[in-house]
C-alpha positions in Angstrom: -124.2 78.0 -155.3 -121.4 78.1 -152.7 -122.1 79.2 -149.1 -119.2 80.4 -146.9 -119.3 81.2 -143.2 -116.5 82.1 -140.9 -118.0 80.7 -137.7 -120.4 77.9 -136.9 -122.5 78.2 -133.8 -123.5 74.9 -132.3 -126.5 74.6 -129.9 -127.8 71.4 -128.4 -127.4 69.1 -125.4 -124.2 68.0 -123.6 -124.8 64.8 -121.7 -123.1 61.8 -120.2 -124.3 58.6 -121.8 -124.2 55.3 -119.8 -124.9 52.4 -122.0 -125.6 48.9 -120.6 -126.2 45.6 -122.3 -128.7 43.1 -120.9 -127.9 39.5 -122.1 -131.5 38.4 -122.4 -134.9 39.8 -123.3 -136.9 42.2 -121.2 -140.2 40.5 -122.1 -139.1 37.3 -120.3 -139.1 39.2 -117.0 -142.3 41.3 -117.4 -145.6 39.9 -116.3 -148.5 41.3 -118.4 -151.0 41.2 -115.5 -148.5 43.1 -113.2 -147.5 46.0 -115.4 -149.2 48.4 -113.0 -146.7 47.5 -110.3 -143.4 46.8 -111.9 -140.4 46.0 -109.7 -137.7 44.5 -111.9 -133.9 44.4 -111.7 -131.9 43.7 -114.9 -128.4 42.5 -114.3 -126.2 43.7 -117.2 -123.0 42.3 -118.5 -121.5 45.4 -120.1 -121.3 49.1 -119.1 -119.9 51.9 -121.2 -119.7 55.5 -120.1 -119.4 58.0 -122.9 -119.4 61.7 -123.6 -122.5 62.6 -125.6 -125.3 64.9 -126.4 -126.1 66.5 -129.7 -123.9 69.6 -129.2 -121.0 67.4 -128.1 -121.3 65.1 -131.1 -121.8 67.9 -133.7 -119.0 70.1 -132.5 -116.6 67.2 -132.3 -117.5 66.1 -135.9 -117.2 69.6 -137.1 -113.6 69.7 -135.8 -112.9 66.7 -138.1 -113.9 68.4 -141.3 -113.3 72.2 -141.0 -110.9 74.7 -139.6 -113.6 77.3 -139.2 -114.3 78.7 -135.7 -116.7 76.4 -133.9 -118.6 78.2 -131.1 -120.4 76.0 -128.6 -123.5 77.5 -126.9 -124.7 75.1 -124.3 -124.7 74.4 -120.5 -123.0 71.8 -118.3 -123.3 71.0 -114.6 -120.9 70.9 -111.7 -119.5 67.6 -112.9 -118.8 68.8 -116.5 -115.1 69.6 -116.4 -114.3 66.5 -118.5 -116.4 68.0 -121.3 -114.5 71.3 -121.1 -111.2 69.4 -121.4 -112.5 67.5 -124.4 -113.8 70.5 -126.2 -110.6 72.5 -125.7 -108.5 69.5 -126.9 -110.5 69.8 -130.2 -110.0 73.6 -130.4 -113.8 74.2 -129.9 -114.6 77.6 -128.5 -116.2 77.2 -125.0 -116.6 80.9 -124.1 -120.4 80.4 -124.6 -120.6 77.3 -122.3 -122.6 78.1 -119.2 -121.5 76.2 -116.1 -124.1 75.6 -113.3 -122.6 74.9 -109.9 -125.6 73.3 -108.4 -127.1 71.0 -111.0 -125.4 67.9 -112.6 -124.7 67.7 -116.3 -127.5 66.1 -118.3 -127.3 62.3 -118.3 -128.8 59.5 -120.3 -128.9 55.9 -119.1 -130.0 53.1 -121.4 -130.3 49.3 -121.0 -130.4 47.4 -124.3 -131.5 43.7 -124.5 -130.4 41.1 -127.1 -133.3 42.1 -129.4 -132.2 45.8 -129.4 -135.2 46.8 -127.2 -134.2 49.7 -125.0 -135.2 51.2 -121.7 -134.0 54.8 -121.3 -133.9 57.2 -118.5 -132.8 60.8 -119.2 -132.0 63.6 -116.8 -131.9 67.1 -118.4 -130.1 68.7 -115.5 -128.0 71.7 -116.3 -129.1 71.8 -119.9 -132.1 74.0 -119.1 -129.7 76.8 -118.1 -128.7 77.3 -121.8 -131.8 79.4 -122.2 -129.9 82.2 -120.4 -127.1 82.4 -123.0 -126.9 85.7 -124.8 -126.4 84.8 -128.5 -125.6 88.4 -129.5 -122.2 88.1 -127.8 -121.2 85.3 -130.3 -123.0 86.1 -133.5 -121.3 87.8 -136.5 -122.7 88.6 -139.9 -120.8 85.5 -141.2 -122.1 83.0 -138.6 -124.3 80.0 -139.3 -126.1 78.1 -136.6 -127.3 74.6 -136.0 -130.3 74.2 -133.7 -130.5 70.6 -132.4 -132.1 68.5 -129.6 -132.0 70.2 -126.3 -134.1 71.0 -123.2 -137.3 72.4 -124.6 -136.8 75.9 -123.1 -133.2 76.1 -124.4 -134.2 74.8 -127.8 -136.9 77.5 -128.2 -134.6 80.1 -126.8 -132.0 79.5 -129.6 -134.7 79.3 -132.2 -136.1 82.7 -131.2 -132.6 84.2 -131.0 -131.6 82.9 -134.5 -134.8 84.3 -136.0 -134.5 87.7 -134.3 -130.8 88.1 -135.1 -131.3 86.8 -138.7 -128.8 84.0 -138.3 -129.1 81.4 -141.1 -129.6 78.1 -139.3 -129.9 74.4 -139.9 -133.1 73.2 -138.1 -133.2 69.8 -136.5 -136.4 69.5 -134.5 -137.1 65.7 -135.0 -136.3 64.6 -131.5 -138.5 67.4 -130.0 -141.6 66.5 -132.1 -143.4 65.1 -129.0 -143.3 68.3 -127.0 -142.9 71.2 -129.5 -146.1 73.1 -130.2 -147.3 73.3 -133.8 -147.0 77.1 -134.0 -143.4 77.0 -132.7 -142.5 74.2 -135.1 -143.9 76.0 -138.1 -142.1 79.2 -137.1 -138.8 77.4 -136.8 -139.2 75.7 -140.1 -140.3 78.7 -142.1 -137.3 80.8 -140.9 -134.8 78.1 -141.3 -132.2 77.8 -144.1 -132.3 74.0 -144.0 -134.7 71.5 -142.4 -133.1 68.2 -141.7 -134.2 64.8 -140.3 -134.4 61.2 -141.2 -137.3 59.9 -143.2 -139.3 59.0 -140.1 -138.7 62.4 -138.5 -139.6 64.3 -141.6 -142.8 62.3 -142.0 -143.7 63.1 -138.3 -142.9 66.8 -138.8 -145.1 67.0 -141.9 -147.9 65.3 -140.2 -147.7 67.7 -137.2 -147.7 70.9 -139.3 -150.2 69.5 -141.9 -147.9 70.2 -144.8 -146.1 67.9 -147.3 -142.4 68.2 -148.3 -143.7 69.6 -151.6 -145.6 72.3 -149.7 -142.4 73.3 -147.8 -140.3 73.3 -150.9 -142.8 75.6 -152.6 -142.3 78.0 -149.7 -138.5 78.0 -150.4 -137.6 75.7 -147.5 -134.8 73.3 -148.2 -135.7 69.9 -146.9 -132.9 67.3 -146.3 -134.0 63.8 -145.6 -131.3 61.4 -144.4 -131.8 57.8 -145.4 -129.2 55.9 -143.4 -127.0 53.6 -145.5 -129.1 54.6 -148.6 -127.7 58.1 -148.4 -129.6 61.4 -148.5 -132.3 63.3 -150.5 -131.9 67.1 -150.8 -134.9 69.0 -152.0 -135.3 72.7 -152.8 -137.3 74.7 -155.3 -136.5 73.5 -158.8 -133.7 71.2 -157.6 -133.4 67.7 -156.2 -130.2 66.0 -155.3 -129.7 62.4 -154.3 -126.3 61.2 -153.0 -125.7 57.5 -152.0 -124.3 56.5 -148.7 -120.9 55.0 -148.1 -121.3 51.2 -147.5 -119.4 50.1 -144.4 -118.4 46.5 -143.9 -119.9 46.4 -140.4 -122.1 48.8 -138.4 -121.0 48.7 -134.7 -123.2 51.4 -133.3 -125.5 53.8 -135.2 -125.8 56.2 -132.3 -124.6 59.6 -133.2 -124.4 59.0 -137.0 -127.1 61.7 -137.5 -125.1 64.3 -135.6 -122.0 63.4 -137.6 -124.0 63.8 -140.8 -125.1 67.3 -139.8 -121.6 68.3 -138.9 -120.2 67.0 -142.2 -122.8 68.9 -144.2 -122.6 72.2 -142.4 -118.8 72.1 -142.0 -118.3 71.5 -145.7 -120.7 74.3 -146.6 -118.8 76.6 -144.4 -115.7 75.8 -146.3 -117.4 76.9 -149.5 -118.0 73.4 -151.1 -121.0 72.8 -153.4 -124.2 71.3 -152.1 -123.5 67.9 -153.6 -120.0 67.8 -152.3 -121.3 68.8 -148.8 -123.9 66.0 -148.9 -121.1 63.5 -149.8 -118.9 64.7 -147.0 -121.8 64.3 -144.6 -122.5 60.7 -145.8 -118.8 59.9 -145.5 -118.4 61.3 -142.0 -121.5 59.4 -140.8 -120.0 56.2 -142.1 -117.0 56.6 -139.8 -119.3 57.2 -136.8 -121.2 53.9 -137.1 -118.0 51.9 -137.2 -117.2 52.8 -133.6 -119.0 52.3 -130.3 -120.0 55.7 -128.8 -120.5 59.0 -130.6 -117.1 60.7 -130.4 -114.7 57.7 -130.6 -114.1 57.7 -134.4 -110.8 59.4 -135.5 -110.7 59.7 -139.3 -108.1 62.0 -140.8 -109.1 64.5 -143.4 -107.5 62.4 -146.1 -109.5 59.3 -145.0 -112.7 61.3 -145.1 -111.8 62.7 -148.6 -111.2 59.1 -149.9 -114.7 58.1 -148.9 -116.2 61.2 -150.4 -114.6 60.4 -153.7 -116.1 56.9 -153.6 -119.5 58.3 -152.7 -119.4 60.7 -155.6 -118.2 58.1 -158.1 
C-alpha cells in the first residue's frame, strides 16, 4: 500500500551541540568517597560546535530524499539566526519557526572520555516556546507529521494538536520516556500511524505502558524497531518486514543516525514508495549519517542514496 503526502510537518528540538573529547578516563579523576562534593575540571583536546537537535537533523535529512514541502514547527532563541540561514539554504519552510528574543537557543554540551563515557549538560532554552505554535496554520488534509524529542511541554502540545486535527503522525517518544506520563504515552501511541524507536527504546516504552509489541500490533499500531547496523523490523497486523542495514566500512559518529533514519522513511513514504522501499531508503540514509562527524555534515546525492538502497534490497 502506497502512502502519499504533499507536505511533511517536522516538530522537535533545534539545538547547538558542543562536543568535547577528553583524552583520558573520567574515573581516574573521581574519588568514590568524595562524590558528594565533586569539583573536577576536565581539560579537553578537541572541541566541535555543530548545528543539531531532532528537528534540525530530521528536516535536513528530508531535504536529501524528497522534494515535498518540509514545514518546520519549532522555536529558536535570540542567537538562532545561523539555523534560519541553514534551513533556508535547504529550502525548508521556516514560517512556523518561533523566535524568542530573550532566551538562547537550546544547547547541549558533552564531554566524552576515551572509553566513550559521557557527561552531558543540556539547556532547553527557547525550545519551550514551541508550545505556542498554532498547527492549524500549517496543516492540510495531505500533511503528515513527525513528533520527536523536544521540551516536554512542546512535545505534548504537538501530540495533542496532531490528535485533535487528525494529522497522521510518526511518533518518536523514546527520548522522553523518563518524563512522559503513562496516560500521555498511551494516548500518543494509540493515535499514531507509526511508533518508532530503537530496540532499547521500544522495550522501555512497552515496559512503561505494560503492553507488548504484539499487543500494540493487535490494536492496529505499526511498530518500527530500528536495529542499528542490523537494519530494521517493521510490524503491523498480519505483516512483518525485515530489511537489513547497509554495512559501512567505518562508523565515525553514530549521533543523529536515528533522525536520518526517520527522515529517510517518512520522506520516501511521502513520495509514494512502498513500505519495504521506504525502510531501505531509511537504512541507506542512516548509513551516510554515521560516516561523518556531527549530524548534518553528510552530503549524499540522490543517486548515491539510491545505489545503497539497491544494495540493501538485494
